[in-house]
N, C-alpha and C positions, 0 to 999 in steps of 0.2 A: 567915936566909937557908933560901928553900924548897929543900927536896932532894925529890926528885930537881930539878936547876934548868930552868928555862923551857926557855933556849937549846937545850938537848939535848930537851926534849918537843919543839919546835918541826922539826928535823930528823925528828922519827921521823912526824910526824902532816903536815906538809908546809905547812898555814898556821893560823893564829890561831883563824880558824874551824873548822877541821876538828879542833884540837886539843879546844876548849871543847867541840864537839860531841859525840864520841869519848868524853872523861872522864865528860858531864854522864851521857850513857849508860849508861855502863857502874857508874856512882857511880847512879843508880836501882837498878842489879840486883843491885848488891852490899846496898845498904838493902835490897830484897826480900827478900834472900837472910837476912839478919840477922833478923827481923821474919817469919819462916817457918819458920824455926830448930825453935820449940818443936811447929809443925804437922806436920811430918815427908811435905811436901809432894814436895819436892826436885825444883824444877820449874827451881827459877834456878839457875845455875855459881855456888860459892863465890872466894872470893879468892883468884887463880891465884898471888900472892905470898905468904911468910912478912912478917909488918906488926908493927911495934908501934906504927903508926898509929890512932887510932880512927877516923876521921872517913871515910867512902865517898870521900869527891873524892880524899883524899890517897892513898887504896888503888888506885882508878882510875892515875891520876898513875904510883903506883910499880909499877902495870902497866903500863901504857904502856912508862915505860922500860925495863923489862925485856924487852920486846918479848914479852909474851904475849898481847896483845890488839893489832887489830889495826884499823882500820876499812875499810867495807865498800865496795868501789868506788874512787870517787876520794877519798878522806880519806887515805891514805897516799900521794898520789902516784900510782899507779898507773891506768893507762885503764883503763876498765869495760868488759869484752868483746861484744861486736859482741850476741850473744844474750841479753844482761840491760839492752841499752839498750830506751826505750820505742819503740810501733809505733807509728806513724801510722794515724789510719782506710783511708787508700787503701791503705797497704801489705795491711792486716788484712783488707780483704774481697777483693784480690787474690791476695793467699797461699787462702785460702778459695773462691775462684773464683766468686765471687758479682758477677761485673764487668759490663758491661751487655754484649746481644746483638750479634755479631758483624755483623748483617745490618740494623741498624741500629732495628729495629723496635722500639716502645714494650711491653715488659716487662707493663702493667700491663691493657693493654684492648687 
């Protein structure tokens, strides 16, 4: 039987896709951390839980279960802040003040 149980992990992640994505990303980070240990680069966050597991994916699941990591944005079921949402081209032009002239004249010619 898998520890921690998948059902508990699903409650924390919100969906199967979010759980798989979050765990896979974190497992890659943990794997990179272990591969860089001798290089003393210190660019990747080490495992956040004390674990007897040797596989990065198992460690990532334990971190999710311990609420040490959570997904960015919708991965945990929390709404994404409006300031983080992508902006359409029209909204960007309006924000920059590059909209069409008010008098209706052609700006190119």
